Phi, psi and omega in degrees: 000326182296318179295321178297317181294319177299320177297317179296317180296321178295316178297322179299316179299316179297316180295322179297317178298313179296321180296319178298318177296316180296322181296318180293321183279317188248355182056037176288157181283138182291139177248134179252132178260130185231163170244126181266149177206161182252137169227118185067238180254000186253150175259133178236169177210155174223153178299136183299331181290345179269002181261127174277313175192168178235127184228161171286155181303139176232171182295141177227163180250128179292141178246122181290160175062036174239160177301158184299334181281347174272102185289329181153217179219152177228161182260119178240100180051048176090354178255129177273121187237130177294148180241123184241130178271111182293332176301312182291322178297326180269016178060037174257159180293149179296146179227137178290142179300146175225193183298334182271343183297138178221160170253127172257118177269114183252151179223148174213099187066236179271350179281133180214142177201157174258142181235130178278126176238159181285320186194139171282148175250285184196167170282137186234134174245119179235139171286149181302329180291344179270006180245117177273151178293168178301136177303143185295343180288347178259152176284113184299318184284327186262344185285163179268357187263124176280317181181180180245117181269138178255117182233111182051247183257009182238165173240150182231132176277120180264122185267152175271117180297321180300323179287322178297323183277352181295126183281119174237029177223000000 
């Protein structure tokens, strides 16, 4: 899966480069590529470029004196990475891992962490015009929400990876 994701990320970089050239030349509307996933009953998405990899659950070590949503840390090819359960972070009840459970390893600069999700959905391409800004009832600077994406008959909450990776423990 890692080789596939690296291939997708490389294609994404090429498409982003081509898109920037096309935008400058043709003033076409920018398309954002996202990866969708389910937590509880809701669908969320994050930009594909912020994903290092997606893996099946592996063994982790509990770390004392951390919030309940920090499950611990795991070893990924020699790197110790914190593991955060997004269900618990979003104040949802804990769920035992099943066949659909995955860890999404996200990165933002030097910050990296693994996040437990209930299920992957699909790769999503949205035009920027299909993404509404964060509702004014939320704190834009402190919130985890980048915007609300409209896809066919559903809406998807697009999360800010930088906010998810912000250490508050």
